[in-house]
Every structure is written in C-alpha cells, then in structure tokens.
C-alpha positions as CSV (number, residue, x, y, z in Angstrom):
1,X,17.4,-15.6,38.1
2,X,18.0,-17.9,35.2
3,X,20.0,-21.1,35.4
4,X,23.0,-21.4,33.1
5,X,22.7,-24.6,31.1
6,X,25.1,-26.2,28.7
7,X,23.8,-26.9,25.2
8,X,21.8,-30.1,25.2
9,X,21.2,-29.9,29.0
10,X,17.6,-30.6,29.8
11,X,15.6,-28.6,32.3
12,X,13.8,-30.5,35.0
13,X,10.2,-29.9,36.1
14,X,11.2,-27.7,39.1
15,X,13.3,-25.5,36.9
16,X,10.5,-25.4,34.3
17,X,7.9,-24.3,36.9
18,X,10.3,-21.6,38.2
19,X,11.3,-20.2,34.9
20,X,9.2,-21.3,31.9
21,X,5.8,-22.5,33.1
22,X,3.1,-20.0,34.2
23,X,-0.2,-20.6,35.9
24,X,-3.3,-19.6,33.9
25,X,-7.0,-20.3,33.8
26,X,-7.9,-23.7,32.5
27,X,-9.6,-23.5,29.1
28,X,-11.3,-26.7,27.8
29,X,-12.4,-25.0,24.6
30,X,-8.9,-24.0,23.8
31,X,-7.7,-27.5,24.5
32,X,-10.5,-28.9,22.2
33,X,-9.4,-26.5,19.5
34,X,-5.8,-27.6,19.8
35,X,-6.9,-31.2,19.6
36,X,-8.8,-30.5,16.4
37,X,-5.8,-28.7,14.9
38,X,-3.5,-31.5,15.8
39,X,-5.9,-34.1,14.2
40,X,-6.0,-32.0,11.0
41,X,-2.2,-31.8,10.9
42,X,-2.0,-35.6,11.6
43,X,-4.5,-36.4,8.9
44,X,-2.7,-34.1,6.4
45,X,0.6,-35.8,7.3
46,X,-0.9,-39.3,6.8
47,X,-2.2,-38.4,3.3
48,X,1.2,-37.2,2.1
49,X,3.3,-39.5,0.0
50,X,6.7,-39.8,1.6
51,X,9.5,-38.7,-0.7
52,X,13.2,-37.9,0.0
53,X,12.3,-34.2,-0.5
54,X,9.5,-34.0,2.1
55,X,10.7,-36.3,5.0
56,X,11.9,-33.3,7.0
57,X,8.5,-31.6,6.7
58,X,6.7,-34.8,7.7
59,X,8.9,-35.2,10.8
60,X,8.4,-31.5,11.6
61,X,4.6,-32.0,11.5
62,X,4.9,-35.0,13.8
63,X,6.5,-32.8,16.4
64,X,3.9,-30.0,15.9
65,X,1.1,-32.5,16.5
66,X,2.7,-33.8,19.7
67,X,3.4,-30.3,20.8
68,X,-0.2,-29.2,20.3
69,X,-1.6,-32.3,22.1
70,X,0.8,-31.7,25.0
71,X,0.0,-27.9,25.1
72,X,-3.7,-28.8,25.3
73,X,-3.1,-31.2,28.3
74,X,-1.1,-28.4,30.0
75,X,-3.9,-25.9,29.4
76,X,-6.4,-28.3,31.1
77,X,-4.1,-28.3,34.2
78,X,-4.0,-24.5,34.2
79,X,-0.6,-23.9,32.8
80,X,1.1,-22.2,29.9
81,X,4.7,-23.1,28.8
82,X,7.2,-20.9,27.1
83,X,9.5,-23.8,26.5
84,X,9.0,-26.9,24.3
85,X,11.4,-28.7,26.5
86,X,9.2,-28.1,29.5
87,X,6.2,-29.6,27.7
88,X,8.0,-32.9,27.7
89,X,9.0,-32.4,31.4
90,X,5.3,-31.8,32.1
91,X,4.4,-35.1,30.6
92,X,7.1,-36.9,32.6
93,X,6.0,-35.3,35.8
94,X,2.2,-35.3,35.4
95,X,1.4,-38.1,32.9
96,X,4.0,-40.7,33.6
97,X,5.6,-40.4,30.2
98,X,8.0,-43.3,29.7
99,X,11.7,-42.5,29.5
100,X,12.0,-43.9,26.0
101,X,9.0,-41.8,24.8
102,X,10.5,-38.7,26.4
103,X,13.8,-39.3,24.7
104,X,12.0,-39.7,21.3
105,X,10.0,-36.5,21.9
106,X,13.2,-34.6,22.7
107,X,14.8,-36.0,19.6
108,X,11.9,-34.9,17.5
109,X,11.9,-31.4,19.1
110,X,15.7,-31.0,18.3
111,X,15.2,-32.3,14.8
112,X,12.3,-29.8,14.3
113,X,14.6,-27.0,15.4
114,X,17.3,-28.1,13.1
115,X,14.8,-28.3,10.2
116,X,13.3,-24.9,11.0
117,X,16.4,-22.9,11.9
118,X,19.2,-24.7,10.0
119,X,17.4,-26.2,7.0
120,X,18.3,-29.7,7.9
121,X,17.2,-32.4,5.5
122,X,16.5,-35.9,7.0
123,X,16.9,-39.2,5.1
124,X,13.8,-41.3,4.5
125,X,15.6,-44.0,6.6
126,X,14.9,-41.9,9.7
127,X,11.2,-42.0,9.2
128,X,11.3,-45.7,8.3
129,X,13.1,-46.4,11.6
130,X,11.1,-44.1,13.8
131,X,7.6,-43.5,12.5
132,X,5.9,-46.4,14.3
133,X,7.2,-45.1,17.7
134,X,6.4,-41.5,16.9
135,X,2.8,-42.4,16.0
136,X,2.5,-44.6,19.1
137,X,3.4,-41.6,21.3
138,X,1.0,-39.3,19.4
139,X,-1.8,-41.8,19.9
140,X,-1.2,-42.1,23.6
141,X,-1.2,-38.3,23.9
142,X,-4.4,-38.0,22.0
143,X,-6.1,-40.7,24.1
144,X,-5.0,-38.9,27.3
145,X,-6.3,-35.6,26.0
146,X,-9.6,-37.1,24.9
147,X,-10.1,-38.8,28.3
148,X,-9.3,-35.5,30.1
149,X,-11.8,-33.6,27.9
150,X,-14.7,-36.0,28.7
C-alpha cells in the first residue's frame, strides 16, 4: 500500500525502504562508472561561463552530479532507489548528512524538476548565493564515495 502524501511532504527512510528502495547486488564497477560520469559532468559545468541564459542548466547539472554520486553510494550498499527524494533520505540515514545539506539537496532536486518539467529559469543571483554550499556538498559526497571504493 502506498502512503498518501501532501505535495512537498518528504518521505522518511522507513517509507523509502518500504516503497521506493529495493535490495540488489552491490556493484563496485557500476559505482565507479557513476563516479566517473559525475566527474565529467562536474568538470563540464566548471568550464561553462555562467550567463543569465544557462544558470538553470548549470543548477540542473549540479543536481545530476549529486544524484549520481549518491546513487553510486547506494549501489555499494546493495540498494536501488526509484525516488530521488529517497536518495537524500539514504544519505541522512546511512551517511550522517547534515540537515542543512539535506535541505539544500531537496531544494536542488525541486529546482531541477521545475527546470525539467516546467521550463523554470533561475536568476544568476541564485547561483551566486548557493554555488559554494552546493559544491561543498558535492565534494563531501565525492570523498565518501572514493573512500568507499578503496
């Protein structure tokens, strides 16, 4: 049975495990491949000159990088998620993700959905105010993943 949730209501880890997270065989090679893809995306993003026109695409890519790094961590623990929201719950539960970082990741996830599904354009100001924190979260995820892969 599925839990009815109001828009914006977050799932917790227990609900995620019951409804959106599935056990699977761990796959370090797949995790390494996701790490490499995330690094390519991140490098591509860093080479871009930020313009009013491409801010949304840069923000979208920041989320894709974080999503791939988190998915790789999930794979190493023997799980697959059918919910981006549950990826963040996984980090909170299994990797002590700070509340402020979880909030920023949820914000990025929602913005990415607004960009992808509603054509939302973000102001450059958003990136100016948030890029440092976004990059800090990405770096922490990358370090965790690299440590797990050793």
